[in-house]
MIMI-359805 format. One record per residue (C-alpha): residue number from 1; residue in one letter; x, y, z. Coordinates in nm, 4 decimals. Example, Ala and Ser with C-alpha at 12.3 -4.5 7.8 and 13.67 -1.06 7.14 Angstrom:
// MIMI-359805
   tilo   kollum         c1         c2         c3
      1        A     1.2300    -0.4500     0.7800
      2        S     1.3670    -0.1060     0.7140
//
This chain:
// MIMI-359805
   tilo   kollum         c1         c2         c3
      1        M    -1.1050    -6.1492     0.8444
      2        M    -0.9610    -6.2717     1.1397
      3        K    -1.0582    -6.3728     1.4592
      4        R    -0.8372    -6.3472     1.7985
      5        R    -0.8229    -6.6485     2.0074
      6        N    -0.5955    -6.7087     2.2929
      7        G    -0.3497    -6.4826     2.1638
      8        Y    -0.3100    -6.5702     1.7927
      9        L    -0.5512    -6.5122     1.4791
     10        C    -0.7960    -6.7533     1.3187
     11        P    -0.9387    -6.7454     1.0207
     12        C    -1.3503    -6.6658     0.9528
     13        K    -1.3645    -6.8964     0.7027
     14        M    -1.2323    -7.2750     0.7542
     15        T    -0.8353    -7.3019     0.6476
     16        V    -0.7679    -7.6135     0.4527
     17        L    -0.3781    -7.7298     0.5568
     18        N    -0.1923    -8.0307     0.3434
     19        D     0.1331    -7.9798     0.5648
     20        I     0.1063    -8.0279     0.9579
     21        H     0.4015    -7.7745     0.9466
     22        Q     0.2292    -7.4799     0.8592
     23        L     0.0671    -7.4746     1.1875
     24        P     0.2438    -7.2084     1.4404
     25        S     0.4302    -7.4178     1.7569
     26        S     0.1868    -7.1900     2.0106
     27        F    -0.1162    -7.3590     1.8090
     28        R    -0.3343    -7.5439     2.0720
     29        P    -0.6643    -7.6637     1.8500
     30        F    -0.9495    -7.8452     1.9974
     31        V    -0.9425    -8.1467     1.7359
     32        T    -1.1518    -8.4496     1.6168
     33        I    -1.0422    -8.7320     1.3749
     34        G    -1.2004    -8.9505     1.1032
     35        T    -1.2584    -8.9766     0.7387
     36        F    -1.6015    -8.8124     0.7692
     37        D    -1.7185    -8.9526     0.4528
     38        G    -2.0463    -8.7742     0.3113
     39        V    -2.0519    -8.5424     0.6163
     40        H    -2.3758    -8.6598     0.7377
     41        R    -2.5921    -8.5587     1.0042
     42        G    -2.3852    -8.7621     1.2740
     43        H    -2.1047    -8.6173     1.1551
     44        K    -2.2359    -8.2590     1.2332
     45        Q    -2.3049    -8.3392     1.5798
     46        V    -1.9404    -8.4087     1.6345
     47        I    -1.8280    -8.0986     1.4698
     48        Q    -2.0973    -7.8826     1.6298
     49        R    -1.9876    -8.0053     1.9474
     50        L    -1.6500    -7.9654     1.8318
     51        V    -1.7024    -7.6038     1.7638
     52        E    -1.8491    -7.5183     2.1305
     53        R    -1.5831    -7.6907     2.3030
     54        A    -1.3106    -7.5045     2.1277
     55        Q    -1.5026    -7.1523     2.1552
     56        E    -1.5667    -7.2314     2.5554
     57        Q    -1.1597    -7.2680     2.5597
     58        G    -1.0737    -6.9584     2.3191
     59        V    -0.9021    -7.2136     2.0760
     60        A    -0.9318    -7.2706     1.7037
     61        S    -1.1299    -7.6027     1.6027
     62        M    -0.9804    -7.8419     1.3711
     63        L    -1.0815    -8.1594     1.1833
     64        I    -0.8052    -8.3947     1.0797
     65        T    -0.8672    -8.6334     0.7871
     66        F    -0.6901    -8.8585     0.5572
     67        D    -0.6416    -8.8791     0.1799
     68        P    -0.6793    -9.1033     0.0166
     69        H    -0.9299    -9.3739     0.2084
     70        P    -0.7314    -9.5565     0.4516
     71        R    -0.8590    -9.8788     0.2675
     72        E    -0.7477    -9.7684    -0.0432
     73        A    -0.4103    -9.6799     0.0563
     74        L    -0.3440   -10.0165     0.2303
     75        G    -0.4305   -10.2064    -0.0654
     76        L    -0.7602   -10.3533     0.0825
     77        G    -0.9630   -10.2820    -0.2119
     78        K    -1.1539    -9.9601    -0.3299
     79        I    -1.4363    -9.8369    -0.0777
     80        A    -1.7408    -9.6912    -0.2611
     81        L    -1.7100    -9.3209    -0.1499
     82        L    -2.0261    -9.0754    -0.0668
     83        T    -1.7619    -8.7709    -0.1216
     84        D    -1.4458    -8.7126    -0.2952
     85        L    -1.1820    -8.5013    -0.1038
     86        E    -1.3249    -8.1888    -0.3326
     87        E    -1.6561    -8.2577    -0.1993
     88        K    -1.5991    -8.3409     0.1665
     89        I    -1.3994    -7.9772     0.1846
     90        A    -1.7116    -7.8013     0.0355
     91        L    -1.9475    -7.9809     0.2849
     92        L    -1.7029    -7.8962     0.5871
     93        E    -1.6759    -7.5250     0.4563
     94        E    -2.0465    -7.4999     0.5383
     95        T    -1.9853    -7.5616     0.9132
     96        A    -1.8028    -7.3542     1.1778
     97        L    -1.4701    -7.5344     1.1628
     98        D    -1.1932    -7.3137     1.1962
     99        Y    -0.9151    -7.5743     0.9966
    100        L    -0.9360    -7.8616     0.8320
    101        L    -0.5950    -8.0998     0.8241
    102        V    -0.5657    -8.3516     0.5517
    103        I    -0.2759    -8.5996     0.6444
    104        P    -0.1484    -8.8194     0.3396
    105        F    -0.2280    -9.1525     0.4308
    106        T     0.0803    -9.3666     0.3066
    107        Q     0.2128    -9.7045     0.3815
    108        A     0.4498    -9.5213     0.6333
    109        F     0.1513    -9.3408     0.8210
    110        S    -0.0299    -9.6655     0.8352
    111        Q     0.2307    -9.8358     1.0381
    112        L     0.2044    -9.5585     1.3459
    113        T     0.0779    -9.7245     1.6429
    114        A    -0.2218    -9.5507     1.8360
    115        K    -0.0027    -9.4596     2.0563
    116        E     0.2881    -9.3296     1.8331
    117        F    -0.0059    -9.1285     1.6448
    118        I    -0.0879    -8.9539     1.9794
    119        D     0.2468    -8.8825     2.0744
    120        Q     0.4021    -8.7621     1.7550
    121        Y     0.1074    -8.5770     1.6112
    122        L    -0.1757    -8.4846     1.8702
    123        V     0.0660    -8.4044     2.1489
    124        K     0.4163    -8.2983     2.0035
    125        R     0.3193    -8.1299     1.6244
    126        L    -0.0255    -8.0004     1.7211
    127        N    -0.0070    -7.9541     2.0945
    128        I    -0.4051    -8.0171     2.1184
    129        S    -0.6125    -7.8839     2.3737
    130        G    -0.8655    -8.1203     2.3262
    131        I    -0.9985    -8.4086     2.1393
    132        I    -1.3427    -8.5008     2.0814
    133        L    -1.4373    -8.8580     1.9022
    134        G    -1.7466    -8.9713     1.7414
    135        Y    -1.9138    -9.3277     1.9155
    136        D    -1.6626    -9.6386     1.8960
    137        H    -1.4028    -9.4564     1.6819
    138        K    -1.1147    -9.6482     1.5971
    139        F    -0.7609    -9.5497     1.4865
    140        G    -0.3965    -9.6172     1.4600
    141        N    -0.2316    -9.9380     1.3011
    142        R    -0.4572   -10.2398     1.3231
    143        R    -0.7091    -9.9804     1.4968
    144        E    -0.6067   -10.0717     1.8302
    145        G    -0.6861    -9.6848     1.9316
    146        N    -0.9782    -9.6036     2.1103
    147        I    -1.1383    -9.3518     2.3715
    148        D    -1.0047    -9.5614     2.6377
    149        L    -0.6609    -9.5049     2.5283
    150        L    -0.7010    -9.1537     2.4746
    151        R    -0.8112    -9.0910     2.7992
    152        H    -0.5205    -9.2797     2.9657
    153        E    -0.2509    -9.0974     2.7367
    154        L    -0.3887    -8.7533     2.7568
    155        E    -0.6013    -8.6783     3.0675
    156        P    -0.2886    -8.6940     3.2611
    157        L    -0.1345    -8.3953     3.0621
    158        G    -0.4453    -8.1629     3.1039
    159        I    -0.5778    -8.2574     2.7548
    160        A    -0.9585    -8.2769     2.7645
    161        V    -1.0985    -8.6006     2.5897
    162        E    -1.4381    -8.6588     2.4973
    163        E    -1.6814    -8.9175     2.3328
    164        I    -2.0124    -8.8117     2.1574
    165        S    -2.2735    -9.0813     2.1573
    166        A    -2.4104    -9.2378     1.8175
    167        Q    -2.6325    -9.0156     1.6484
    168        A    -2.9555    -9.1526     1.5553
    169        V    -3.2390    -9.0509     1.3093
    170        D    -3.5991    -9.2128     1.4112
    171        E    -3.3969    -9.4758     1.6099
    172        I    -3.1885    -9.5340     1.3317
    173        I    -2.7862    -9.4962     1.3986
    174        I    -2.6590    -9.2744     1.1265
    175        S    -2.3230    -9.4212     0.9659
    176        S    -2.1806    -9.3810     0.6074
    177        T    -2.2242    -9.7529     0.5673
    178        K    -2.6015    -9.7448     0.6150
    179        I    -2.6106    -9.4522     0.3804
    180        R    -2.3957    -9.6484     0.1106
    181        H    -2.6307    -9.9325     0.1676
    182        A    -2.9214    -9.6803     0.0855
    183        L    -2.7831    -9.5770    -0.2101
    184        S    -2.6680    -9.9055    -0.3666
    185        S    -3.0017   -10.0705    -0.2903
    186        G    -3.1858    -9.7771    -0.4549
    187        N    -3.3390    -9.5932    -0.1751
    188        P    -3.2065    -9.2098    -0.2250
    189        F    -3.4875    -9.0765    -0.0029
    190        E    -3.3434    -9.2580     0.2995
    191        A    -3.0000    -9.1552     0.1929
    192        M    -3.1221    -8.7923     0.1732
    193        R    -3.2606    -8.8569     0.5455
    194        L    -2.9500    -8.9727     0.7090
    195        L    -2.7255    -8.7143     0.4917
    196        G    -2.9315    -8.4274     0.5531
    197        Y    -2.8967    -8.3433     0.1818
    198        P    -2.9197    -8.5149    -0.1618
    199        Y    -2.6649    -8.7316    -0.2779
    200        S    -2.4890    -8.6422    -0.5657
    201        F    -2.2184    -8.7665    -0.8223
    202        E    -2.0792    -8.6024    -1.1475
    203        G    -2.0742    -8.7634    -1.4923
    204        V    -1.9168    -8.6431    -1.8060
    205        V    -2.1834    -8.6711    -2.1017
    206        V    -2.0832    -8.9354    -2.3896
    207        H    -2.2207    -9.0671    -2.6916
    208        G    -2.4994    -9.3380    -2.6523
    209        A    -2.6920    -9.5198    -2.9051
    210        K    -2.9150    -9.2182    -2.9219
    211        N    -3.2668    -9.4529    -2.9273
    212        G    -3.4568    -9.1782    -2.6787
    213        R    -3.4592    -8.9389    -2.9580
    214        L    -3.6883    -9.1980    -3.1369
    215        I    -3.9718    -9.1746    -2.9053
    216        G    -3.9235    -8.7693    -2.7954
    217        F    -3.7022    -8.8477    -2.5040
    218        P    -3.3625    -8.7792    -2.5804
    219        T    -3.0926    -8.8743    -2.3042
    220        A    -2.7405    -8.7623    -2.1997
    221        N    -2.5451    -9.0544    -2.1238
    222        L    -2.3079    -9.0205    -1.8314
    223        A    -1.9821    -9.1403    -1.7542
    224        P    -1.9151    -9.0804    -1.4104
    225        K    -1.6202    -8.8840    -1.3193
    226        S    -1.5037    -9.0793    -1.0050
    227        A    -1.4633    -9.4464    -1.0034
    228        S    -1.4563    -9.4379    -0.6186
    229        K    -1.8101    -9.2907    -0.5989
    230        V    -2.1211    -9.4802    -0.5087
    231        I    -2.3354    -9.4969    -0.7967
    232        P    -2.7075    -9.5514    -0.6921
    233        G    -2.8598    -9.9039    -0.7883
    234        T    -3.0569    -9.9784    -1.0948
    235        G    -3.3944    -9.8104    -1.1676
    236        V    -3.5612    -9.5134    -1.2721
    237        Y    -3.5042    -9.1879    -1.0532
    238        A    -3.6406    -8.7947    -0.9945
    239        V    -3.3286    -8.5946    -1.0167
    240        Q    -3.2027    -8.2559    -1.0186
    241        C    -2.9201    -8.1881    -1.2567
    242        T    -2.6740    -7.8899    -1.2663
    243        L    -2.4861    -7.7794    -1.5829
    244        D    -2.2903    -7.4558    -1.5791
    245        D    -2.4378    -7.3556    -1.2728
    246        Q    -2.7889    -7.3835    -1.4103
    247        P    -3.0536    -7.6315    -1.2418
    248        F    -3.2693    -7.8547    -1.4578
    249        L    -3.5082    -8.1503    -1.3624
    250        G    -3.4680    -8.4742    -1.4943
    251        M    -3.5217    -8.8378    -1.4768
    252        M    -3.2365    -9.0876    -1.4722
    253        N    -3.1958    -9.4507    -1.5594
    254        H    -2.9475    -9.6582    -1.4399
    255        G    -2.9870   -10.0202    -1.5907
    256        S    -2.9202   -10.1924    -1.9401
    257        R    -3.2276   -10.0713    -2.1072
    258        P    -3.3970   -10.4023    -2.1641
    259        T    -3.6533   -10.2899    -2.4082
    260        V    -3.3980   -10.1802    -2.6389
    261        D    -3.0932   -10.3839    -2.6192
    262        G    -3.0657   -10.4969    -2.2399
    263        I    -2.6352   -10.5930    -2.3133
    264        K    -2.4696   -10.3300    -2.0947
    265        E    -2.5649   -10.1009    -1.7976
    266        V    -2.5647    -9.7582    -1.8469
    267        L    -2.6438    -9.4192    -1.6908
    268        E    -2.8552    -9.1742    -1.8500
    269        V    -3.0552    -8.8812    -1.7867
    270        H    -3.3478    -8.6907    -1.9651
    271        F    -3.3567    -8.3307    -1.8995
    272        L    -3.7108    -8.1571    -1.8768
    273        D    -3.7553    -7.8642    -2.0665
    274        F    -3.3761    -7.8862    -2.2107
    275        N    -3.2712    -8.0305    -2.5543
    276        S    -2.9060    -7.9033    -2.6331
    277        D    -2.5605    -8.0827    -2.7571
    278        I    -2.3811    -8.0952    -2.4433
    279        Y    -2.1500    -8.3712    -2.5104
    280        G    -1.8020    -8.3774    -2.3057
    281        R    -1.9728    -8.1416    -2.0582
    282        T    -1.9875    -8.2205    -1.6787
    283        V    -2.3192    -8.2730    -1.5103
    284        R    -2.3649    -8.2815    -1.1642
    285        V    -2.6831    -8.5106    -1.0628
    286        Q    -2.8731    -8.5257    -0.7503
    287        L    -3.0563    -8.8011    -0.6286
    288        Y    -3.4196    -8.6959    -0.4777
    289        D    -3.6474    -9.0333    -0.5386
    290        R    -3.6829    -9.3450    -0.6966
    291        I    -3.9379    -9.3886    -0.9347
    292        R    -3.9741    -9.7320    -1.0252
    293        D    -3.7937   -10.0473    -1.1402
    294        E    -3.6202   -10.0914    -1.4618
    295        Q    -3.8518   -10.3274    -1.6538
    296        K    -3.8876   -10.4557    -2.0172
    297        F    -4.1898   -10.3112    -2.2119
    298        N    -4.3510   -10.4490    -2.5380
    299        G    -4.1996   -10.2091    -2.7699
    300        L    -4.1125    -9.8328    -2.7760
    301        N    -4.4346    -9.7206    -2.7596
    302        E    -4.5395    -9.9065    -2.4321
    303        L    -4.2081    -9.7566    -2.3117
    304        K    -4.2779    -9.4007    -2.4300
    305        E    -4.6548    -9.4289    -2.2455
    306        Q    -4.4214    -9.5221    -1.9143
    307        L    -4.1800    -9.2122    -1.9772
    308        V    -4.4854    -8.9849    -2.0209
    309        K    -4.6023    -9.1171    -1.6612
    310        D    -4.2334    -9.1111    -1.5176
    311        E    -4.2194    -8.7527    -1.6305
    312        A    -4.5349    -8.6484    -1.5054
    313        Y    -4.4279    -8.8078    -1.1476
    314        V    -4.1282    -8.5858    -1.1648
    315        R    -4.3051    -8.2609    -1.2115
    316        R    -4.5303    -8.3196    -0.9452
    317        R    -4.2422    -8.4570    -0.7238
    318        F    -4.0673    -8.1296    -0.7655
    319        M    -4.3601    -7.9100    -0.7378
    320        D    -4.4433    -8.0348    -0.4173
    321        S    -4.1190    -8.0081    -0.2349
//
């Protein structure tokens, strides 16, 4: 189904564009720009305001993002991401956005000055009617572009410019950096509070030492599918896993298994009420809570006693939620 705005049709569902030339020349979207890693609660406030302003003007709303992440494209090292592009698109599809434009972040693109980006992309190619930025957003070569430059360049052309103040939860400013820190330090509950949803990652089930079977707690060893995603800090977690669209409760351990061998770090999940051969299959893991630190026990019997307690905690945790 399509909806008419300002003389042209827009999709009811968000449309993803990878080529700026796919847009009609008469297109005058209201836009926002950024990496939007995690599409967290602060991001959603910006998107909500963007949609409102677009509807007020009778135009389409558009979010402009980049792939790969600018740090990776510039050779500044990998950044641990909250969402890959596929996950970001899925989260944005849950909003009321009309369009998502994904601009390939190349070396050539990175050399554009902020003024060149404004002139070549925002004015000439996109012909925007307005732009909204999150608080203190920087863009362009050397990150010289900011809200003041946008106002200087765009407002004389009759293009609206608006900045959204920093969004806070319980007086803590939300940022993707804070969420990454919460996860890496083993605080998935805080990450979930800031994201607005439980953090997740995917892993492929690989062969392990099979020690868990000896004490009645078989585990699936996971190899993360993406090397760019944040992996939570070491410890034991209450998780919900999805396999072939079927949800399962579980307890995940990230660590070196000091009671068994303590040689290298692994990610392993024990599924509650499930025990099948799933080698080679992909599992999505959602983090809800951290149960405890990983610790060394005096033998497998003592470890089993603790795992029984961990399982009881997981069952209570999800029964109460």
